[in-house]
N, C-alpha and C positions, 0 to 999 in steps of 0.2 A: 176234718176227719177226727174220729173219736180216738182219744188216747186209751190204750188198753191197760187195765189193772192186772199186771203180770204177777204170777206166783211161781218164780223159778225154783223155789225150794220144794215145790210139790212135784213129785215124780210118779205119774200114773203108770200102772202096768199096761203095756201095749203088746198085743198078740196079733200078728199079721197072718192072713190066710190068702195064699196066692191062687188065682184062677187062671190056669194055663190057656184056656180057650179064649179068654179076652184080655189076658195080661193085666188083670185087675187085682189089686190088693184090698181086701176087706179087713177091717180091724175090730177087735174087741178091746175096749179101753176100760180098765177097772180102777176104781177108787181104792187105793191101798188101805184106807181106814175103814172100809165097809165092804159089803157084798154087792154094792151097786156097780153097774157097768153100762156102757153104751156100745152099740154096733154101728160102725161107720162104713158106708158104701158097700152094702151087701150085693150079692149076685144071684139072680135066678137063671137057671140053665135053659137054653132053647136050642133045639135042632131046627133051624130055620127052614131048611129044605123039606123037612117032614112036617113042619108045623106042630112040633111037640115040645111041651114045657115040662121040665123036671126040676128037682130041688136038691141035687147032690151037694152043691157047694154050701147052700144054706143049712142043710141038715148037718154038715160037719160043724158049722158054727153053733148050731143049736145043741148038738151033743157035747161040744166043748163047754159051753156055758152051764149046762145042766150038770156035767161031771164036776165042775168047780163049785157048784152050789151058789152061783151068782144070780143076781137079779137085774134084768134089763130095764133101764129107765128111759133110754132114748135110742131111737133108730135114726141116724143122721145121714142125710144125703148132702154131699158137698156141692152138688149141682145136678142138673138134669143131664144124665150121661147119654152119650150118643153111641157108645160102643158095648154096653151091656145093659141088661134088664135088672131092675131092682127087685130084691126079694123081701123088702121091708114088710109088706102086709102079711106075708107067709110067716116070717119070724115073729111078728107082732101077735099073730093068732096063737102062737105056741108059747111065747115067752113074755108077752106084754110090752110095754114101753110106748112112748109117743114118737110119731114120725115128724121130723123137722127138716126144713129147707129154707133157703134165703127168700126174702119177700119178693124179690124180682122174678120169682117163678111166674108171676102174672104176665110179665112181658113174654116169657118163653111160651106160656100157654096161648097167648094171643097170636103170636107169630105162627106157631105150629098148628094151632087150632084152624087157622086159615089154610095152611098147606095141606092138612089132612081132611079139609072140608068137614070139620066137626059141626054137628048141629047145635041148636040152642041148649040142648040138655047138657052139653059139656060146659061146666062152669070154668070161667077163666079168672077166678078170684083167689086161687090157692086153697080153696076150702077142702080139697081132698087131703090136705096135710093137717096134722094136729097143731103145728106151730110154724109160723113164718118169722124168720129172724131178720132183724135190721143190723146195720153196722154198729158194733159196740154193745149189742145185746148180750145177756148172760143167762145161763141156765145151770141147774145143779145136776151132778151125777154123784149121788151120795153126799159126801162132804166136799167134793170138788166143785169148783166153779169153772165152767167153760165159757169162753168169750168168743163172739163171732166177729170176723173181720171180712168186710165186703171186698172181694178181689175179682172184679169182672174182667172181661177181655176174651177169655175162652168162650164163656156164655155170660149173659147179663146177670144170672142168678148165682154165680160162683161165690162161695164163702170159704174162708179158712177158719178152722175151729181150733182155738188155742186153749189147751187144757194143761195147766201147770207148765212144765218145761217141754211140752210136746205140742206141735202144731200139725194139723192135718190139712194139707194144701190142695187136695183135689187134683185138678189138672192145671193149676196155675204154674207149677214147676214140675220138671222131671229131675232125676238124679243129675249131678253135674255133667256127666258125659252124655246125657240125653237132652239137655237144654230146656226147652219149653214146649208147651202144647200149642196146637194150631189155633188160629184166631179167625178163620174164614167161614165158620158156620153163621147162619142168620142171627144177628144180634151180637156177633163177636167183633172185636176191634183190637188190632195189634198194639196201638198206642195205649189203650186202656190196660191191656195185658202187661205191658212194660211197667206202667205205673203201679199196677197191683203187685208185680214181682218186687218192686222197690219197697213196697210196704212190708212184704214178708221179709226181705233182706234187712230191714231196719229193726227187726226183732233182735234180742240179745244173741251174741255169737254162739252161745252154748245151747240155744233152743234146738231141740230135736225136731226135724222135719220128716213127715211121713207122706210118701207119694201114693197116689191112687193107681198109677200104672208104672210098669217098667218093662222094657223090651230087650234088655241085655245087649246094649250096643257093642259091636265088634266081638260078639260071642262070649262076653263075660257072663258070669252067673247073675241070676236075677237078684236085685237088691231094692230095698224100698225105704231105708232110713239113712239120713244124712244130718247135717247141721247147717245153721245159717252161715257160720264161718266158712264151711267147706263150699257151700253154694256160692258165696260171695267171692271166694278165691279162685274157684275152678269151673264154674258153670260156663259151658261153651257158648251160650247165647247172651248171658248178662254178667259175665265175669269182668275182671279188670279191663278198663279201657272201653267198655261198651257204652253206647249212647242211645237215647230214645230213637233218634232218627235212624241210626244204624240198625237197631233192633227191628223197627217197623219195616225197613227195606228187606232185611234178612227173612223175617217172618212172612212177609207178603210174598216174596219170591218163592220161598220154600213151600208155602201152602198151595201155590198154584200147581205144584208137582204131585200133590197128594190126592189119592182117590178117596171116595167116601168110605167111612168105616162099614164093615160088612153087615153090622147089625143096627145101623142107624135107623132104618125104617121101623122095625119093631120096638127098638129102645125108646125112641122119642114118644111114641104113642102110649107106651106103658109108663114111662118114668114121669111124664107130665101129669099122670093120674096117680102119682104117689105109689107106683108099683102095681096098680090094678090093671088087669087086662080088659080092654074095651070089648063090648058085646054088640051084636047086631040086633035088629028089631025083635027077634024071637028070643033074645037072651043068650045066644051062643057066643062063646069067646071068638073074636074075629079081629083080624088086622087088615088095614088098608095099604095099598101100594100106590101112592100118587106118582103118576108118570111125569117126568121132566119138571118135578117140583123142587128138587134140591140142587 
């Protein structure tokens, strides 16, 4: 595994935007030494019952970036989300920037390309994205160096993005009282997820961790920022005394009780295309519903 070149003295500005419909937190991460920023895990709104796409959440982010006078250099997806649709192409069309995801997107595209019976016109090589990241890769946001950490288990393509003293963990971890994300989707693996969490928890104690989701366990207010030290000390799934064997047992048993995310069918079709909506033979935007496929 690649050793990360950490810059704990670099403190990017992080602004979270909570989407109540999907319990997703999107982020704008700004280089304090320039006007450059990145958008992480954006959300496109969908009324699934009506088959209607809108962009209220994304428009809020766009308005914020424009009001600050910042410049978007990257639109980052921490993984192929199964619970919300990405607005990356919509934001890119208005603010620019490159869309990036982990290189294992190709495994996700192959798996779900079969489930959704995609034709040969659907490329399974990740070419829909502007950049495919490997473990230990780096990219620039203004003067800041961001480093990618491959953290599979929830999905094969999950990446943690470390930017100075901030790490964006996607669905690898939840807040300490939320534990961890499920590992039962096609390509997921509870043992791999445990190993990935240990990589995150091996980062410096003071590293700020930013979640992709929060559900307010036990009625508490929504939160999305913690630290490595807090997770290591208090996470209900991987805290003190936890073992790989125990985690796999807990995660496997828990996952069996969970229903599918309500937006998994549209999310996967859109997100494996880098946020583009698929079309039918006549060019109309169209989604499929595979029966008994998940």
